[in-house]
N, C-alpha and C positions, 0 to 999 in steps of 0.2 A: 680192398675194402668192399663191402657189400652195401649198396645204396639203392633205395627205392625213391622214385620221384613220382609224386602224384600231380598230374596236370602237366601237359607237354605243349603249352603255348610257346611264346617267344622266349620267356625266361627259362622254362623247363627244357626246351631244346638246347639252349645255350649251355645249360648245366650238363646235359647229356654229352654234348660235344666235348666239353672240357674234361669231364670225368673219364670218358673213354680214352682220351689222350694220355691220361695218367694210369691207364690199365686197371680201372676199377670194374667191379662186377655190378652192372646197372640193370634195374628193372623199372619199367615205366607203367603207370596206371592212368587211364583217362576214359571218360565216358564215351568219347567220340572214337568209333572203331577205325575210321579213315585216318585220323590223326595218329592213332597208335600204330597202324600198319605202316604209315609213312616213316615214322621214327624208327621202327624195327628194321625196315628195308634200308634206310639210310645209314644207320649206325650199328647194325647187327647187335641189338640188345634184346632182352626178353621183354615182351609187352603183353598187357592184358586189358581188356575193355571192362571196366567196372567203376564203381564209385568209391570214394575214400572212406565211407563209413560201413562198408560191407565186411563185417568181422570175419566171416568164413574165408573171404578172399585173402585177407591179411594173414590169417593163420596158415592157409595153404601156401602162401609165399614165404613162410618161415620168418615173419617179421621179428620174431624173438632173437633171430641170429643176425639181424641187420645192424650195421654200424650207424647209418644215418638214414632217417626217413624225412624227406623234404616235401612239403605240401605247398604247391605254387599254382593252384587253380585261381580262377578269377573271383572266387567267393571267399571272403575272409572267414566267415563262420565255418565253412567246410574245412578250410585249412587248419583252423584252431582245433576243431573237434576231431578231425582225422589224426592230427598229431597227438592229441590227448589219448585217443584210442590206441594208436601205435605204441605210445609209451607204456600204456597199461599192459599191452600184450608183450612187452619186453624189448622194444627197440631201444638201442643204447642211447642215441641222441636224436632229437627231433627238431626240425626247422620249419617255421611257418611264414608264409607271405601274408603280411597284413598291410593293406593299402589305405583303408579308410582312416582319415585323420582322427576321428573320434575314438576309434578302437586303438589307434597307435598311441594316443595320449595315455591310455590305460594299460598299455602293453606290458609294463613291468609287473603289475598286479596279476593280469591275465596269465602271463608266462609262468609265474610262480605257482598259481593255483592249478594250472593244467599240466605242469611239468614239462613245459616247452623250453628247449635249451637256447634257441635263437629265433627271434622274430625279425623279419626284414621287410623293408619298404623300398622297392626299386625307385619310385619317384622321389622319395626323400633323399635317397643316396645320390641320385642324379643331381638334385638341386644343391646338395652339399658340395658335390664336385664342381658344379658351375660357379657357385659362390667362391670357392677356393681359387678357381681360375681367374675370376674377376679381381681378386686381390693381386694377381700377377698378370696383368694384361699383355705383357710382352711375351708371354709363354703360350704355347698351344695346348700344353697339358702340364699338370702339377700333381705331385704326390708328396706327402709329408712323412717324416720318420721321427722317431724318438720324441713322440708327443708334440710334434710341430717344431722341434728345435732345428731340424735339418729338412731342407726341401730339395726335391729333384724337379727341375723344370726342363721342358723340351721346347725348342724353337728351330725354325728353318733358317739356314744360312743363305742370305740373299747374295746376289752378285756383288753388291757394293760393300759387303761386310769386309773389314780389313783383315780378318783371319783366313779368308779364302786363299787356297794354294799354299798355306803354311802348315808345317807339321806341329804337333803339340809341344814339342821341345822349344821351338821358336816362339810359339804363342806364350808359353810360360815365361820365357826369358824376357819377352817384350813387355808383357802386361803385369807380371808379378802377381797373378791372380791367386786367390785362396779358394779356387773352385776346382772340382775334378770333372774332367770330361769322361763321364762314366760309361756312356754308350754313344755310338753314332749309327744312325739308320741311313743307309744309302739305297735308294729305290725300295726294295722289299727285304733287304738283308741287314741284320744288326751286327755291329762290330764292337768288341771290347778293345778300345784302342790303346796302343803303346805310344811312347814318345816320338816314334818315327811316322806315326799315322798322319796323313795329310788331309786337311779339311777341304772339301770341294763345295762349290756353289750347289745348292739344292739339298745338301746333307741336313738331316735332322739331328741336332746335337742335344744330349741329355746332360745337364750340368747339375752337380750335386755339391751342396754347401749350405751354409747359413744364409738366410734371406738377404741380409745386409751385404754379404760378400758377393752374392750373385748380382745384386743391384749395382754395386760399385763396378763390377767387371763389365756389365752391359752398358753402363754409362760411358765407360771408356770406348766401347765399340759403337756408341751413339745409336743403340737400339732399345734403350730403356724407355718404358712408358709408365706414367703415373697410374695409381690405383683408380679404378672406375668409380666415379662419384654419381653418375646418373646412368640408368639402364632402361632401355626400351625393349619390351617383351611383346612378341606376337604369339597369341595362344594362351588361354587362361585355364588350362587343365591343372592336374594335381602337381606336376613339376613346377609350374608357374606359381601356384599357391605357396608351396614350401619355399621356393626361391625368394619370392617377394617378401614373405614373412621374415626370412633371415636378413635380407638386404635392408628392410625397414628397421630392424634392430641395430643396424650399423649406420643409420642415418643416410642411406643411399636413396636418391630420388628415383622412384620407379613409376613407369607408365606401362599399362597392359592393354593391348587391343584384343578383344574377344568377340566372336560372332554371336554367341548365344546370349540373349538379353537376361535370362534368369541367372545364368552363371555370372554375368557382370554384377548383378545385384548381390549375389553371394560374396563375390570377391570384395566389393565395395564395403560390405558389412564386416567381413573378416579382416580386411587390411585397410583401415580408414586412411592411412597415410599415403597409400598409393593412388595414382590417377587411373581410373578404369574407363576405357573407351569401348562402346558397343559399335563394332564395325568389322569389316573384312580386312584382315591383315595382309592380304595379297593385292589390295587396291593401292597402287603406287601413289595416286593423288591423296588418299587418306594418310598414308605414311608421311608424305611431305607436309601436308597440312598440320599433322600432329607433331611436327618438328623432329623427325628422326635424325636429321643432321646435327641437331643440338645435343645429342646424347653421346656419352663417351663409350657406350657399349650397346650392342644389339644382340638379343637372344631369341632364336626362332624355336618355339615350343608347341606348334600345332601337332595334331595327331597324324599328319600326312607328311611323309618324307619329302615328296616332291615340292609341296608348298614351302616347307622349311628351307629347302635348297634354293628355290626361286627368290624368296624374300631375303635370304642371306646374301645372295649375289647382288640383289638390288641395293641392300644396305652397303655392301662393299663398293658398288659403283658410285655411291653418294659420299664416300669418304669416311664412313664410320670407322673409328680406330680399332675397335675390338668386336669381333663377331663370333658368336657361339651357336652351333646348330645341333639340334637334337635329331638324331637319325636312328633307325632301327635295323634296316635291311643292309646286309653286308655289301650287296651289289651297288646300292645307292651310295654307301659310304665311300667305296673305292672310286666311283665315278665323280662324286662331288669333290673329293680331294684333288683329282686331276684338274678340276675347274677352279681350284684355288680356295675352296672352303677347308681351312686347315684345322680349326678347333671344333671337333665333333664329340658330342656326348651321346652314348648309347646306354639307356637305363639298364637294359638286360646285361650288358657287358660289365657295367659298374657293379651291379649286385652279384654277378657271377664271380667276380674277383673277391668280393667281400665274403661270399659263402665258401669259396675255395680256401681262402685264408683261414676261416673258422674251422673247416674240416681238416685242413692240413695240420693246424696247430693242435687240434684235439686228437689227431691220429698219431702224433709223435709221442714218444715217452714224455712223461709229465715235466721233466726238467729241461726239455729241449728249448722251450721259451721262444717260439716264433711269435714275434710281435706284429710284424707287417709283411705282407706279400703283395707285390705289384707285378702283374703279368704284362709283358710286351710281346704281342704276337703269340706264336705257339711255343717258342723255344727259349725265350729270355725272361728271367725273373729277377726282381730286386727284392731282397729279403732283409729283415732286421731280426737278429738274434741277441739274446742276452748271454754273455759268456759265463758259464758255470764252472765250478771247481774241477769238473772232470774233463774240461777241454785241455787236450795235451799241448796246445800251443801257448798256454798262459805264460806271460812274462818272457817270451822268446821274441827277439827282433823279427819283424815280418820278413826281412831279407834272408833269414835263416830257416824260415818255415818252408816245407815242401808243399806248396799250394798247387792244387790241380790246375791243369790248363782249362781255360774257359771259365775261370773264377777270378774275380777281382774284389779285394777288400776296398770298398769305396769310402768308408768313413768309420770313425770310432767316436762314440759319445760317452764321455766319462763325467758322471754327475751332470753338470750343466754345460760342460765344455765340449764343443765339437772339435775333433782332431782330424786334420787332413793327413791321411796315412803316408808315411815315408818308410823307407827300408829300415830305419833305425827305431821306428815306433813299435810298441808292444801292445798286446791285448791283455788287459788285467781282468780279474774276477769282477763281475758286475757291469762291465762295459757293455754298451749296446753297439753291436757290430753290424754295419750295413754291407751286404754282399751282393754283387752283381754277378750273375751266372747264366750259363747256357745249360747247366746241369740241373738235375732234380735233387735238391739237397733236403735232407730230413733233419739235419741238426748242424750246428756250427762245426762240429768235429768232421763233418763230411767235406769241408773245404780242403782237408789235408789228404795227401796221397796215402 
């Protein structure tokens, strides 16, 4: 596919990195010549120093032959107008970054009027991801499928966990669980496990099932935690705003510590149910005074990775049960995970997954019906497809299907029922099929040899 990316800041670079991995033809545009040159040198893409509203530049770049034009500069107006111009000049699909809450409230109308196919907000997406994790405080990460009917949660297996040194067949026999061990991450490598796979201390396991079944299984393992009813947030930026709004809607007690006095006044006005404290979130005495130990969850959302890491480690030292840390730099993310900061949210990675899912689903033939795409590292994906009538494996027992290696059918959702797949189960027309794979799949039919 041919893709143009306007604006190569953190989000733009993350998109470039992922699109190059999928062998797309990428062109970048940015007003900053040094930034353009750095991206060109690092990823071997074509780059040009220009603005997004330079009509002649877009014409010279053959924008009429571009599959996707993505505007992710730091200016909402520029993103919206450049997408409108690109669409007028013939770009097939346009995607705009819109961060301002006021704009985003009207984004539906704006999108229709300007012909924009997708508007995205990294901060809102990150806040939604954090809120979802707070519903599952025993998990380090959560993804939903089939409209929320099925969830996949990840958690680290500690030394004291009773499944340590047992294979999956033994675990299934002992606990009779209705959950699927869909993936296991050991150090930096992902495995799609079979019945003989042995779980070791330190493994990250990815469990796929309905929420109630996962909760019941984890209760048997004595690692289950109740939903967070109170949340302490350090940093009052856009992610904190969106998160606090969503938590307030679910009657969660929220306290926000923010340095900027004017920002505190804005938050107090916009979220009257939240407690807003003007102060330095890295001040340990302030955190203790404000009762950090009385909250069931702590979220670090300042704009500085190092500050978020430090306050998260402090919250951990004080026994806070659930800690979520917003980080942007890959190097810091790797380092903090070694220090025990396990639940990390990166807005750019969250929105990158969202955009890649949109692009992948729109680049397939219309009836491929990719509903969900969840990327893990560079090589593993969890996808949700709708089984169409042209799928050759319809109504054939799974044990009789010639499924490619590196592909696992992780679940089938039929109407409102989740089915844990066995060899005798079949895929019927209209089923939502969850697939775990190390392959690049473009349709459900690609799971077959």
